[in-house]
PyMOL CGO cylinders between C-alpha atoms (Angstrom):
from pymol import cmd
from pymol.cgo import CYLINDER

trace = [
    CYLINDER, 23.56, -38.11, -17.76, 22.91, -40.28, -14.53, 0.3, 1, 1, 1, 1, 1, 1,
    CYLINDER, 22.91, -40.28, -14.53, 19.42, -41.93, -14.74, 0.3, 1, 1, 1, 1, 1, 1,
    CYLINDER, 19.42, -41.93, -14.74, 17.01, -41.11, -12.31, 0.3, 1, 1, 1, 1, 1, 1,
    CYLINDER, 17.01, -41.11, -12.31, 17.52, -43.50, -9.19, 0.3, 1, 1, 1, 1, 1, 1,
    CYLINDER, 17.52, -43.50, -9.19, 21.18, -43.79, -9.75, 0.3, 1, 1, 1, 1, 1, 1,
    CYLINDER, 21.18, -43.79, -9.75, 24.00, -41.96, -7.87, 0.3, 1, 1, 1, 1, 1, 1,
    CYLINDER, 24.00, -41.96, -7.87, 27.38, -40.95, -9.43, 0.3, 1, 1, 1, 1, 1, 1,
    CYLINDER, 27.38, -40.95, -9.43, 29.89, -42.02, -6.67, 0.3, 1, 1, 1, 1, 1, 1,
    CYLINDER, 29.89, -42.02, -6.67, 33.75, -41.61, -6.42, 0.3, 1, 1, 1, 1, 1, 1,
    CYLINDER, 33.75, -41.61, -6.42, 34.07, -44.06, -3.51, 0.3, 1, 1, 1, 1, 1, 1,
    CYLINDER, 34.07, -44.06, -3.51, 31.61, -47.31, -3.39, 0.3, 1, 1, 1, 1, 1, 1,
    CYLINDER, 31.61, -47.31, -3.39, 31.41, -50.69, -1.37, 0.3, 1, 1, 1, 1, 1, 1,
    CYLINDER, 31.41, -50.69, -1.37, 34.04, -52.19, -3.80, 0.3, 1, 1, 1, 1, 1, 1,
    CYLINDER, 34.04, -52.19, -3.80, 36.37, -49.46, -2.90, 0.3, 1, 1, 1, 1, 1, 1,
    CYLINDER, 36.37, -49.46, -2.90, 35.98, -49.61, 0.86, 0.3, 1, 1, 1, 1, 1, 1,
    CYLINDER, 35.98, -49.61, 0.86, 36.81, -53.24, 0.65, 0.3, 1, 1, 1, 1, 1, 1,
    CYLINDER, 36.81, -53.24, 0.65, 40.46, -52.89, -0.61, 0.3, 1, 1, 1, 1, 1, 1,
    CYLINDER, 40.46, -52.89, -0.61, 43.22, -53.58, 1.90, 0.3, 1, 1, 1, 1, 1, 1,
    CYLINDER, 43.22, -53.58, 1.90, 44.32, -49.81, 1.64, 0.3, 1, 1, 1, 1, 1, 1,
    CYLINDER, 44.32, -49.81, 1.64, 41.16, -48.57, 2.97, 0.3, 1, 1, 1, 1, 1, 1,
    CYLINDER, 41.16, -48.57, 2.97, 40.16, -51.71, 4.98, 0.3, 1, 1, 1, 1, 1, 1,
    CYLINDER, 40.16, -51.71, 4.98, 42.92, -51.24, 7.49, 0.3, 1, 1, 1, 1, 1, 1,
    CYLINDER, 42.92, -51.24, 7.49, 43.15, -47.47, 7.64, 0.3, 1, 1, 1, 1, 1, 1,
    CYLINDER, 43.15, -47.47, 7.64, 41.91, -45.70, 10.77, 0.3, 1, 1, 1, 1, 1, 1,
    CYLINDER, 41.91, -45.70, 10.77, 42.13, -42.07, 9.32, 0.3, 1, 1, 1, 1, 1, 1,
    CYLINDER, 42.13, -42.07, 9.32, 41.69, -40.66, 6.14, 0.3, 1, 1, 1, 1, 1, 1,
    CYLINDER, 41.69, -40.66, 6.14, 42.29, -36.96, 5.32, 0.3, 1, 1, 1, 1, 1, 1,
    CYLINDER, 42.29, -36.96, 5.32, 40.39, -36.03, 2.35, 0.3, 1, 1, 1, 1, 1, 1,
    CYLINDER, 40.39, -36.03, 2.35, 40.49, -32.59, 0.66, 0.3, 1, 1, 1, 1, 1, 1,
    CYLINDER, 40.49, -32.59, 0.66, 37.28, -32.01, -1.02, 0.3, 1, 1, 1, 1, 1, 1,
    CYLINDER, 37.28, -32.01, -1.02, 34.02, -33.84, -1.24, 0.3, 1, 1, 1, 1, 1, 1,
    CYLINDER, 34.02, -33.84, -1.24, 33.71, -37.63, -0.94, 0.3, 1, 1, 1, 1, 1, 1,
    CYLINDER, 33.71, -37.63, -0.94, 31.05, -39.65, -2.41, 0.3, 1, 1, 1, 1, 1, 1,
    CYLINDER, 31.05, -39.65, -2.41, 28.66, -37.36, -4.24, 0.3, 1, 1, 1, 1, 1, 1,
]
cmd.load_cgo(trace, "trace")
């Protein structure tokens, strides 16, 4: 279970900082991102 005040995420600040996402101008995603 996820404690109160926490969120379950599949992409976060550390993921966004990776080279692949940092230099990408467009992302095509099939399905919900984040929550």
